[in-house]
PLY file of the C-alpha trace (Angstrom):
ply
format ascii 1.0
element vertex 333
property float x
property float y
property float z
element edge 332
property int vertex1
property int vertex2
end_header
0.00 0.00 0.00
1.16 3.54 -0.74
0.90 4.61 2.90
3.63 2.17 3.93
6.00 5.14 3.43
4.41 6.73 6.50
5.59 3.88 8.70
9.16 4.54 7.66
9.21 8.31 7.22
6.95 9.57 10.00
6.94 9.16 13.74
4.11 6.81 14.55
4.04 7.99 18.14
3.20 11.51 16.99
0.48 10.17 14.70
-0.96 8.20 17.60
-0.98 11.31 19.79
-2.64 13.35 17.03
-5.35 10.74 16.65
-5.92 10.65 20.41
-6.17 14.44 20.47
-8.75 14.35 17.69
-10.73 11.78 19.64
-10.77 13.91 22.79
-11.78 17.27 21.25
-14.83 18.50 19.41
-13.78 21.71 17.63
-10.96 22.07 15.10
-9.77 24.99 13.01
-7.99 23.93 9.80
-5.83 26.78 8.50
-4.30 27.26 5.05
-1.39 29.63 4.56
-1.40 33.15 3.16
-1.85 33.33 -0.62
-3.30 29.85 -0.35
-2.48 27.32 -3.04
-4.21 24.05 -3.85
-1.83 22.07 -1.65
-2.48 24.12 1.46
-6.23 24.70 1.01
-6.93 21.31 -0.56
-5.20 19.55 2.34
-7.13 21.64 4.88
-10.46 20.92 3.20
-9.74 17.20 2.91
-8.67 16.89 6.54
-11.75 18.86 7.64
-13.86 16.24 5.84
-12.08 13.54 7.85
-12.71 15.38 11.12
-16.40 15.78 10.38
-16.56 12.07 9.67
-15.45 11.44 13.25
-18.30 13.58 14.60
-16.15 16.65 15.25
-16.86 20.19 14.13
-14.29 21.47 11.65
-13.84 25.01 10.36
-11.57 25.96 7.46
-9.92 29.38 7.34
-7.39 31.05 5.08
-6.00 34.59 5.19
-7.78 37.06 2.93
-7.89 37.56 0.06
-8.91 33.98 -0.72
-7.62 33.20 -4.25
-10.54 32.94 -6.65
-8.60 30.55 -8.87
-9.15 27.89 -6.18
-12.94 28.23 -6.29
-13.13 24.84 -8.04
-12.00 23.00 -4.89
-14.92 21.17 -3.24
-15.80 23.03 -0.06
-14.23 26.33 -1.15
-17.51 28.13 -0.46
-17.29 27.14 3.22
-13.89 28.74 3.83
-13.95 31.68 6.28
-17.74 31.37 6.58
-18.05 30.40 10.24
-16.41 31.65 13.39
-14.48 28.91 15.20
-14.60 28.66 19.01
-11.64 30.22 20.79
-10.69 26.86 22.29
-10.64 25.04 18.94
-7.55 22.96 18.23
-5.69 24.58 15.32
-4.40 22.36 12.52
-2.04 24.22 10.17
-1.16 23.02 6.69
1.77 23.48 4.34
3.89 26.21 5.92
7.19 26.33 7.74
6.44 29.08 10.27
3.46 30.90 11.82
4.33 34.04 9.84
3.19 32.29 6.65
-0.37 32.45 7.95
-0.56 36.22 7.73
-3.27 37.78 9.88
-4.13 34.33 11.26
-0.67 33.88 12.82
-1.82 35.37 16.11
-4.75 32.95 16.24
-2.38 30.04 15.72
0.02 31.24 18.40
-2.68 31.65 21.04
-4.46 28.37 20.25
-4.66 25.93 23.18
-3.05 23.30 20.95
-1.56 23.37 17.46
-0.97 20.50 15.02
1.13 20.99 11.89
1.35 19.03 8.64
4.06 20.27 6.29
6.73 19.28 3.77
8.90 22.40 3.47
12.67 22.05 3.80
12.77 25.36 5.65
10.25 24.36 8.34
11.22 25.79 11.73
9.41 23.12 13.75
6.51 25.12 15.16
3.43 23.41 16.55
2.77 21.25 19.62
2.58 18.16 17.41
4.09 18.26 13.96
4.40 15.88 11.04
7.02 17.34 8.71
8.15 15.13 5.83
10.59 17.18 3.78
10.79 14.47 1.14
7.04 14.47 0.47
6.09 16.00 -2.87
3.20 17.87 -1.26
1.44 18.25 2.05
-1.46 16.51 0.30
0.70 13.39 0.06
1.18 13.43 3.84
-2.54 13.88 4.49
-3.47 11.06 2.13
-0.91 8.72 3.67
-2.07 9.56 7.20
-5.75 9.03 6.38
-4.98 5.70 4.73
-2.87 4.63 7.70
-5.79 5.46 9.99
-8.20 3.53 7.78
-10.31 6.62 7.13
-12.87 6.77 4.35
-11.92 9.28 1.64
-14.92 10.51 -0.31
-14.91 11.97 -3.81
-14.69 15.59 -2.62
-11.74 14.90 -0.33
-10.10 12.85 -3.09
-10.46 15.76 -5.52
-8.95 18.19 -3.01
-5.99 15.91 -2.31
-5.48 15.21 -6.01
-5.45 18.97 -6.69
-2.91 19.43 -3.89
-0.55 16.84 -5.32
-1.17 17.58 -8.99
-0.31 21.27 -8.63
2.67 20.87 -6.29
4.25 18.49 -8.79
3.53 20.85 -11.68
1.02 18.46 -13.19
3.35 15.50 -12.46
6.17 17.21 -14.35
8.54 18.36 -11.57
11.35 16.20 -10.25
9.40 15.58 -7.04
7.13 13.28 -9.07
7.98 9.83 -7.71
6.49 6.41 -8.34
4.68 6.79 -5.01
3.11 10.07 -6.15
1.95 8.57 -9.44
0.41 5.57 -7.69
-1.24 7.91 -5.22
-2.76 9.94 -8.06
-4.23 6.77 -9.53
-5.63 5.75 -6.15
-7.29 9.14 -5.72
-8.81 8.81 -9.19
-10.22 5.44 -8.13
-11.70 7.16 -5.06
-13.58 9.63 -7.25
-11.18 12.53 -7.78
-12.24 14.53 -10.85
-8.81 14.50 -12.45
-9.79 16.09 -15.76
-11.55 18.97 -14.02
-8.57 19.58 -11.73
-6.24 19.72 -14.76
-8.60 22.08 -16.59
-8.97 24.50 -13.67
-5.29 24.33 -12.72
-3.69 25.00 -16.10
-6.28 25.65 -18.79
-8.72 28.16 -17.32
-7.38 31.72 -17.37
-9.12 35.07 -17.92
-7.83 37.46 -20.56
-6.33 39.69 -17.90
-4.06 36.87 -16.76
-2.82 36.25 -20.29
-2.14 39.96 -20.79
-0.18 40.11 -17.55
1.77 36.97 -18.39
2.65 38.39 -21.82
3.92 41.62 -20.25
6.04 39.79 -17.66
7.54 37.49 -20.27
8.28 40.44 -22.57
10.10 42.10 -19.67
12.19 39.02 -18.86
15.97 39.35 -18.63
18.46 36.61 -19.43
21.89 36.57 -17.82
24.93 34.30 -17.66
24.18 32.67 -21.01
20.61 32.04 -19.99
21.48 30.27 -16.74
19.68 33.04 -14.85
16.34 34.38 -16.06
14.19 36.84 -14.19
11.31 39.23 -14.55
9.06 41.46 -12.48
5.44 42.42 -12.06
4.92 46.05 -11.09
1.77 47.84 -10.00
1.84 49.65 -13.34
1.86 46.33 -15.22
-1.10 45.11 -13.16
-3.07 48.26 -13.97
-2.30 48.03 -17.68
-3.43 44.40 -17.80
-6.46 45.02 -15.56
-5.23 42.11 -13.43
-4.86 41.28 -9.74
-1.61 40.13 -8.12
-2.95 36.58 -7.67
-2.96 36.32 -11.47
0.84 36.19 -11.45
0.59 32.48 -10.67
2.03 30.56 -13.59
4.46 33.23 -14.78
7.36 31.64 -12.92
6.57 28.35 -14.65
7.02 30.01 -18.04
10.32 31.54 -16.97
11.66 28.22 -15.72
10.80 26.52 -19.01
13.89 28.12 -20.59
16.15 25.25 -21.64
19.35 26.85 -20.30
17.84 27.97 -16.99
19.45 27.11 -13.66
17.64 29.80 -11.69
14.40 31.62 -12.50
13.16 34.56 -10.42
9.93 36.53 -10.46
9.70 39.71 -8.38
6.23 41.05 -7.51
5.72 44.64 -6.34
3.01 44.47 -3.67
3.64 48.05 -2.52
6.33 50.69 -2.21
7.97 48.80 0.65
6.61 45.28 0.15
7.91 42.88 -2.48
7.56 39.16 -3.11
9.93 36.89 -4.98
9.38 33.39 -6.36
12.41 31.19 -7.02
12.82 28.06 -9.14
16.10 26.19 -9.63
17.73 23.24 -11.34
20.96 21.37 -10.75
22.88 21.94 -7.53
21.40 25.35 -6.75
19.00 25.24 -3.78
16.07 27.64 -4.12
15.42 28.09 -0.41
19.04 29.12 0.21
18.57 32.20 -1.99
15.78 33.62 0.17
16.81 32.43 3.64
18.68 35.66 4.37
15.51 37.74 3.84
13.27 35.48 5.89
11.92 33.36 3.05
11.77 29.60 2.71
10.52 26.68 0.71
12.09 23.72 -1.02
15.25 22.79 -2.91
13.59 23.50 -6.26
10.93 26.07 -5.33
10.96 28.83 -2.72
9.76 32.33 -2.06
9.73 35.31 0.26
7.68 38.37 1.12
9.94 41.18 2.28
9.54 44.75 3.48
11.80 46.14 0.80
11.23 48.10 -2.36
11.20 46.19 -5.63
14.61 47.54 -6.56
16.16 46.69 -3.19
14.98 43.08 -3.18
16.03 42.61 -6.78
19.51 43.80 -5.91
19.82 41.41 -2.96
18.38 38.27 -4.55
19.93 38.76 -7.98
23.32 39.24 -6.33
22.95 35.97 -4.45
21.70 34.13 -7.53
24.58 35.34 -9.70
27.12 34.37 -7.07
25.57 30.94 -6.59
25.50 30.20 -10.31
29.11 31.29 -10.70
30.16 29.08 -7.82
30.11 31.55 -4.98
28.14 31.40 -1.75
24.35 31.55 -2.13
0 1
1 2
2 3
3 4
4 5
5 6
6 7
7 8
8 9
9 10
10 11
11 12
12 13
13 14
14 15
15 16
16 17
17 18
18 19
19 20
20 21
21 22
22 23
23 24
24 25
25 26
26 27
27 28
28 29
29 30
30 31
31 32
32 33
33 34
34 35
35 36
36 37
37 38
38 39
39 40
40 41
41 42
42 43
43 44
44 45
45 46
46 47
47 48
48 49
49 50
50 51
51 52
52 53
53 54
54 55
55 56
56 57
57 58
58 59
59 60
60 61
61 62
62 63
63 64
64 65
65 66
66 67
67 68
68 69
69 70
70 71
71 72
72 73
73 74
74 75
75 76
76 77
77 78
78 79
79 80
80 81
81 82
82 83
83 84
84 85
85 86
86 87
87 88
88 89
89 90
90 91
91 92
92 93
93 94
94 95
95 96
96 97
97 98
98 99
99 100
100 101
101 102
102 103
103 104
104 105
105 106
106 107
107 108
108 109
109 110
110 111
111 112
112 113
113 114
114 115
115 116
116 117
117 118
118 119
119 120
120 121
121 122
122 123
123 124
124 125
125 126
126 127
127 128
128 129
129 130
130 131
131 132
132 133
133 134
134 135
135 136
136 137
137 138
138 139
139 140
140 141
141 142
142 143
143 144
144 145
145 146
146 147
147 148
148 149
149 150
150 151
151 152
152 153
153 154
154 155
155 156
156 157
157 158
158 159
159 160
160 161
161 162
162 163
163 164
164 165
165 166
166 167
167 168
168 169
169 170
170 171
171 172
172 173
173 174
174 175
175 176
176 177
177 178
178 179
179 180
180 181
181 182
182 183
183 184
184 185
185 186
186 187
187 188
188 189
189 190
190 191
191 192
192 193
193 194
194 195
195 196
196 197
197 198
198 199
199 200
200 201
201 202
202 203
203 204
204 205
205 206
206 207
207 208
208 209
209 210
210 211
211 212
212 213
213 214
214 215
215 216
216 217
217 218
218 219
219 220
220 221
221 222
222 223
223 224
224 225
225 226
226 227
227 228
228 229
229 230
230 231
231 232
232 233
233 234
234 235
235 236
236 237
237 238
238 239
239 240
240 241
241 242
242 243
243 244
244 245
245 246
246 247
247 248
248 249
249 250
250 251
251 252
252 253
253 254
254 255
255 256
256 257
257 258
258 259
259 260
260 261
261 262
262 263
263 264
264 265
265 266
266 267
267 268
268 269
269 270
270 271
271 272
272 273
273 274
274 275
275 276
276 277
277 278
278 279
279 280
280 281
281 282
282 283
283 284
284 285
285 286
286 287
287 288
288 289
289 290
290 291
291 292
292 293
293 294
294 295
295 296
296 297
297 298
298 299
299 300
300 301
301 302
302 303
303 304
304 305
305 306
306 307
307 308
308 309
309 310
310 311
311 312
312 313
313 314
314 315
315 316
316 317
317 318
318 319
319 320
320 321
321 322
322 323
323 324
324 325
325 326
326 327
327 328
328 329
329 330
330 331
331 332
């Protein structure tokens, strides 16, 4: 069975304690991270389904604004709809530190008990009970493995949410985190009723015109350095206005940049405000993405990472581009 990996990779004592905690409490708050993606929100929604199946009350929250491109996830319409009791156990998904939960970080920190499920290499170990598998392709993989290990029923809606989590975090099963285990897991979720064609359509083939205009502008502005080993671009507030787009529509631009055949590092800088900038990082080869943003408080994985920093666009570009150039040329990242 695919969940055999859990026996080897996870601490069964922690899983036992999590299950006991679930059995002894009634209210749970499942929290996705800021700028929620399908892995974080899909995992939260699927685990909330499991909790409700045990007779518990489960609430799903995510920091505003909730990305509209995730509206296809079953249960999306329930997110942030109900107030959770103050004594609810918090279960956090897919983030390495409380700061990744934005305005919900304070709620997490004052919760009577916090459980964490995550797969980020940069995880700082927060949470009273934590399952962190840095080799898992997605947090959705961890949730699926745990539910199978517990013998839980996984309905079609939960299967679709977990499939979306895994499908998107592997880039549609194209990234190098796509293992035999992940492929088998995808097939198992399809058998359980996951709407795989719909997930693929909504993930990669359903974009408004504004998104395409913004993507075209960002790609036209792309720079190529070091014989194409470094490629980078930016999205400014002016570009957003010209395209009539929102910042959440930048999703997918980094994937185009990293499709360059000579690329070792791809960077996308996003101007959130005069003193607030985000950067997305993708790498190949020996270059570790999370190492490029660690200095500015970012994190992520070996191949994909990011940061949100209180710097101007120009300042963050100078810092991260300097580190990327040095790393590609053999210096210290």
